[in-house]
C-alpha positions in Angstrom: 0.0 0.0 0.0 1.2 3.5 -0.9 0.4 6.2 1.7 0.6 9.9 2.2 -0.6 12.0 5.1 -1.0 15.6 6.2 -0.5 15.9 9.9 -1.8 19.0 11.8 -3.9 20.3 8.9 -5.4 23.6 10.0 -9.0 22.6 9.4 -11.5 20.7 11.5 -11.7 16.9 10.7 -15.5 17.1 10.4 -15.1 19.4 7.4 -12.8 17.0 5.6 -14.4 13.7 6.6 -17.3 13.8 4.0 -14.7 14.1 1.2 -12.7 11.2 2.6 -15.9 9.1 2.6 -16.6 10.3 -1.0 -13.3 9.0 -2.5 -12.9 5.8 -0.5 -13.2 2.8 -2.8 -12.8 4.9 -6.0 -9.9 4.7 -8.4 -7.3 7.4 -8.0 -8.2 9.1 -11.2 -12.0 9.1 -10.5 -11.3 10.4 -7.0 -9.3 13.3 -8.4 -12.1 14.1 -10.8 -14.6 14.1 -7.9 -12.6 16.4 -5.7 -11.5 18.8 -8.4 -15.0 20.3 -8.8 -15.9 20.5 -5.1 -15.8 24.2 -4.0 -14.6 23.4 -0.5 -11.3 23.9 1.3 -11.5 20.4 2.7 -11.6 19.0 -0.8 -8.5 20.9 -1.7 -6.6 19.5 1.3 -7.6 15.9 0.7 -6.9 16.4 -3.1 -3.3 17.4 -2.3 -2.8 14.4 0.0 -4.2 12.1 -2.7 -1.8 13.6 -5.3 1.0 13.1 -2.9 0.1 9.4 -2.4 0.0 9.0 -6.2 3.4 10.6 -6.5 4.8 8.3 -3.7 3.5 5.2 -5.6 5.1 6.5 -8.8 8.4 7.1 -7.0 8.4 3.6 -5.6 8.0 2.2 -9.1 4.3 1.3 -9.2 2.7 1.0 -12.6 -0.8 2.3 -13.5 -1.1 4.8 -10.6 -4.3 6.3 -12.0 -6.0 2.8 -11.9 -5.1 2.3 -8.2 -7.9 2.1 -5.6 -8.2 4.5 -2.7 -8.2 1.9 0.1 -7.8 4.3 3.0 -9.1 7.8 3.3 -9.3 9.0 6.9 -9.6 12.4 8.6 -8.9 12.1 12.3 -9.0 14.8 15.0 -5.7 16.4 15.9 -4.9 18.6 18.8 -6.7 21.8 19.7 -5.6 25.3 20.5 -7.8 26.4 23.4 -8.4 30.1 23.9 -10.7 32.1 26.2 -13.1 34.6 24.8 -14.4 37.2 27.3 -18.2 37.7 27.4 -20.5 39.8 29.5 -20.8 39.6 33.3 -17.3 38.1 33.7 -18.1 34.9 31.8 -15.5 33.4 29.5 -16.3 31.2 26.4 -13.9 28.6 25.2 -12.7 28.9 21.6 -11.3 25.6 20.2 -9.1 25.9 17.1 -9.1 22.5 15.7 -6.5 20.5 13.7 -6.9 17.3 11.6 -4.7 14.5 10.5 -5.5 13.4 6.9 -4.3 10.0 5.7 -4.8 8.5 2.2 -3.7 5.0 1.1 -3.6 3.6 -2.4 -3.5 -0.1 -3.3 -3.2 -2.0 -6.6 -6.6 -2.8 -8.1 -7.3 -6.5 -7.9 -8.4 -8.0 -11.2 -11.6 -10.1 -11.2 -11.0 -13.8 -11.4 -11.7 -15.3 -14.8 -13.1 -18.8 -15.2 
């Protein structure tokens, strides 16, 4: 399996996770096509990680990188910066600045058995 990851991506994992679910199980070329026309910042981030995984596969001598299957596409929660935001009457609200860890794994497409 050929992998790539973006650790500490400056976006919430909940904003990236729908796009990870969208491309999981697709071929790499189809996944790039799906992500290219999504007007979201999360789609841009997972697209970059997917391109990196494809480049890693190519560097390691894999053939037919476009036909590879996206076996793993995960957006996990990373750490949070926690800040206090002052409100009225001496109350403080907590601001959570979230990070995400984005992982993409490609694997060779398995050919259907012929009888």
